[in-house]
BAPADREN-44204 format. One line per field, with one value per residue (C-alpha): chain; z, x, y; residue in three letters. Coordinates in steps of 0.05 Angstrom, whole numbers, plus 32768, in hexadecimal, padded with zeros to 4 digits. Example, Ala and Ser with C-alpha at 12.3 -4.5 7.8 and 13.67 -1.06 7.14 Angstrom:
% residues 2
kette <- A,A
w <- 809C,808F
u <- 80F6,8111
v <- 7FA6,7FEB
rest <- ALA,SER
//
This chain:
% residues 242
kette <- A,A,A,A,A,A,A,A,A,A,A,A,A,A,A,A,A,A,A,A,A,A,A,A,A,A,A,A,A,A,A,A,A,A,A,A,A,A,A,A,A,A,A,A,A,A,A,A,A,A,A,A,A,A,A,A,A,A,A,A,A,A,A,A,A,A,A,A,A,A,A,A,A,A,A,A,A,A,A,A,A,A,A,A,A,A,A,A,A,A,A,A,A,A,A,A,A,A,A,A,A,A,A,A,A,A,A,A,A,A,A,A,A,A,A,A,A,A,A,A,A,A,A,A,A,A,A,A,A,A,A,A,A,A,A,A,A,A,A,A,A,A,A,A,A,A,A,A,A,A,A,A,A,A,A,A,A,A,A,A,A,A,A,A,A,A,A,A,A,A,A,A,A,A,A,A,A,A,A,A,A,A,A,A,A,A,A,A,A,A,A,A,A,A,A,A,A,A,A,A,A,A,A,A,A,A,A,A,A,A,A,A,A,A,A,A,A,A,A,A,A,A,A,A,A,A,A,A,A,A,A,A,A,A,A,A,A,A,A,A,A,A
w <- 833D,831B,82E1,830E,8342,830C,82F2,8338,8344,8304,8316,835C,8344,830E,8341,836C,8335,8317,835A,8366,83A8,83CC,83F8,843D,8425,8445,8417,8437,8419,8420,83FB,83C5,83BC,83AF,8382,8354,8359,8372,83B2,83E9,83D7,8397,83BB,83F3,83C2,8399,83D6,83E8,83A1,83A3,83E6,83C6,838E,83C0,83B2,83F0,843A,8462,84AC,84E3,8501,84D5,8490,844E,8438,83FC,8404,8400,83D4,83FF,83E4,83E3,83BC,8389,8381,8374,8343,831A,831B,8303,82CF,82B2,82AA,828A,825C,8244,8229,820D,81E8,81CC,81B3,8194,816F,8159,8139,8111,80FE,80E3,80B9,809C,8083,8039,802D,800F,7FD9,7FF9,7FDC,7FD4,7FB1,7F96,7FD1,8003,7FE0,7FDD,8027,803A,8012,8030,8077,806B,804E,8088,80BB,8098,8098,80E1,80F5,80CE,80F6,8138,8127,8116,8158,8182,815D,816B,81B6,81B8,818F,81BF,81FA,81D8,81CB,8213,822D,81FE,8216,825F,8269,8293,82AE,8276,8271,82A3,827E,823B,8256,826A,8226,8202,822C,8228,81DE,81D4,8200,81D3,8195,81B2,81A9,81ED,8213,8253,8254,8245,827F,82AD,8299,829F,82E7,82FC,82CA,82FB,8330,82FB,82E7,8331,8338,82F5,8309,8346,831B,82DC,82E8,82EB,82B8,8283,824D,8254,825A,8218,81F6,820C,81F3,81AE,81AE,81C4,818C,8159,816E,816A,8125,810C,8127,8153,8186,81B3,81B1,81C5,8200,8217,8210,8239,8270,8271,8270,82AD,82D0,82C6,82DF,831D,832C,8321,834F,8389,8380,8384,83C1,83E4,83D3,83ED,842F,843C
u <- 802F,7FF5,7FFF,7FEA,801E,8053,8042,8047,8089,80A4,808B,80A8,80EA,80F0,80E2,811A,814E,8140,814C,8103,8108,814A,816B,814A,8109,80CB,809B,8056,801F,7FEE,8019,802D,7FE4,7FD1,800C,8001,7FB5,7FAF,7F99,7FC9,7FC9,7FF4,801F,802D,803D,806A,8091,809E,80B7,80E4,8100,8114,8136,815D,813B,8111,811B,80DE,80E7,80BA,808E,80B1,8097,80BC,80F5,8122,8160,81A7,81DE,821B,8261,826B,822A,823B,8281,8264,8232,8269,8293,8258,8247,828D,828F,824A,8251,8297,827C,823E,8263,8295,825D,8239,8278,8284,8240,824E,8293,8277,8244,8277,82A6,82A5,826E,8286,825C,8234,8239,8203,81C1,819F,816E,81A7,81CC,818E,817E,81C5,81C3,8180,819A,81D7,81AE,817D,81B5,81D4,8190,8185,81C8,81BB,817B,819E,81D6,81A3,817D,81BC,81D5,8192,819A,81E0,81CD,8193,81C3,81F3,81BC,81A4,81EB,81F5,81B4,81C6,8188,819C,8159,814E,8197,8194,815A,817C,81BD,8198,8177,81BA,81DC,81A0,819B,81E3,81D2,8197,81C2,81F6,81C3,81D4,8194,81B8,81E5,81AA,8183,81BE,81C7,817D,817E,81B0,819A,816D,81A3,81D4,81A3,819B,81E6,81EB,81B4,81DD,821B,81FB,820C,8257,825A,8228,8256,828E,825D,823C,827E,8291,824E,825E,82A3,8284,8251,8287,82AF,8271,825D,82A4,82A6,82E2,82DA,8317,830B,82C2,82D6,830C,82E1,82A7,82D6,82F4,82AE,8298,82DA,82D2,828A,82A1,82D9,82AB,8276,82A4,82C5,8281,826E,82AF,82A8,8261,8276,82AA
v <- 8253,8276,82A6,82DF,82CE,82C6,830C,8329,8306,8324,836A,836A,834B,8380,83B7,839B,8390,83D5,83F7,8409,83E5,83EC,83B6,83B8,83D8,83BA,8396,8394,836A,83A3,83D6,83A5,8390,83D9,83E6,83AA,83A8,8360,833E,832C,82E2,82E7,831B,82EA,82B2,82E1,82F5,82AC,829F,82DD,82C6,8284,82AB,82D6,8318,831D,830C,82F5,8305,82E8,831F,8353,8343,8345,8371,8377,834C,8365,8347,833A,833D,82F1,82E6,831B,82FF,82BA,82D8,82F8,82B8,828D,82C1,82C2,8277,8272,82AE,829F,825D,827F,82B5,8284,8256,8291,82A8,8260,825F,829E,8285,8244,8268,8298,8261,8251,821F,81DE,81BF,8186,8141,810C,810C,814A,8148,8145,817F,81AA,819D,81AF,81EF,8202,81F5,8220,8259,8255,8259,8295,82B9,82A8,82C4,8304,830C,82FE,832E,8364,835A,835B,8399,83BB,83AD,83C8,8405,8413,840F,843E,8471,846E,8478,84B3,84D2,84C6,849A,845E,8444,8412,83FB,83C1,839F,83AD,838F,8350,834C,8350,831A,82EB,82F9,82E0,82A4,8291,829B,826B,8233,8215,820A,81F5,8232,8260,8242,824B,8294,82A1,8287,82BD,82F3,8318,831A,8334,836A,837C,8386,83AB,83DC,83F1,83FE,8419,8462,8454,841C,8433,844E,841B,83E1,83F0,83FC,83B6,839B,83B8,8397,8355,8358,8369,832B,82FE,8317,830E,82C7,82D7,82A0,82AE,82F9,82F0,82C4,82F3,8331,8315,82FE,8345,8363,833B,834A,8395,8392,836C,839E,83DA,83BD,83B0,83F4,8415,83EB,83FE,8448,8448,8429,845F
rest <- MET,THR,SER,LEU,THR,THR,ARG,VAL,VAL,ASP,GLN,ILE,ARG,THR,ALA,ILE,THR,SER,GLY,GLY,TYR,ALA,PRO,GLY,ASP,ARG,LEU,THR,GLU,THR,ALA,LEU,SER,ARG,GLU,PHE,GLY,VAL,SER,ARG,VAL,PRO,ILE,ARG,GLU,ALA,LEU,ARG,THR,LEU,GLU,SER,GLU,GLY,PHE,VAL,VAL,LEU,ARG,PRO,PHE,ALA,GLY,ALA,ALA,VAL,ALA,SER,LEU,ASP,ARG,ALA,GLU,VAL,SER,ASP,LEU,PHE,ALA,VAL,ARG,GLU,VAL,ILE,GLU,THR,ARG,ILE,PHE,ARG,ARG,CYS,ALA,GLU,ARG,PHE,ALA,ALA,ALA,SER,ARG,SER,ARG,THR,GLU,PRO,THR,GLY,SER,THR,ILE,VAL,ARG,GLU,ALA,SER,GLN,GLN,ALA,TRP,ALA,THR,GLU,ARG,GLU,GLU,LEU,ARG,ARG,ILE,GLY,SER,GLU,LEU,ASP,ALA,LEU,VAL,SER,SER,GLY,GLU,ARG,LEU,VAL,ALA,ALA,GLY,GLU,THR,ALA,GLU,LEU,PRO,ALA,LEU,ASN,THR,ALA,PHE,HIS,LEU,GLY,VAL,ALA,HIS,ALA,SER,GLN,SER,ALA,SER,LEU,THR,VAL,LEU,LEU,ARG,GLN,VAL,ALA,ALA,LYS,ILE,GLU,TRP,VAL,TYR,SER,ARG,ASP,VAL,GLU,THR,ARG,ALA,ALA,SER,SER,TRP,GLN,GLU,HIS,ARG,ALA,LEU,LEU,ASP,ALA,ILE,LEU,ALA,GLY,GLU,ILE,ASP,ALA,ALA,GLY,ALA,LEU,ILE,ALA,ASP,HIS,VAL,GLY,LYS,ALA,ARG,ARG,ALA,HIS,PHE,LYS,GLU,THR,LEU,ASP,ALA,ALA,ARG
//
């Protein structure tokens, strides 16, 4: 895939997950070509990629359209997310807990002791940076909620959860979460109006647990967070169908 096609894929995917294109909306190559200022070739390639990701449906003789998330797929998405993120948040809290414990004086040669001290100091500084970045994300979300501005919340929500994943230092778990992150953002954008305030209150509690190194609390809180999001989504879906 060329860099141009990758950019177009990202742009169309973002338009879908943010609600710019609704499920069922037609996606014509001509209109998309005009909108994104590219030829129809990268548009066609991007639509094929988005079909493989589950965001677009390509129909013979009818063209492309935005896909719909059915109940079973959303239920599976929440289940997968709970498993992955419970482990991620626990690992992240474990990292903070380890760094906050009293440092024991290393044994061995002077070189070994100095290297150990430097590694410990470096880890503490790195965690301060991570904590500051995560706090900035949560604070931004809280400000947007207070101002009643929800358009940027889905992307900010994704940034917070992926930020915790990176801080967990598990490459495999981060890759797994990234694979479903766009779908999670898609679901979140549909529920953001009803979940905005409570969601960011929960993010604050999650961050507090991580920074305090409270491993069990972090795991329990993220499981509860995902559970509340699942219940809110299906309630909204049921209400909309009535």
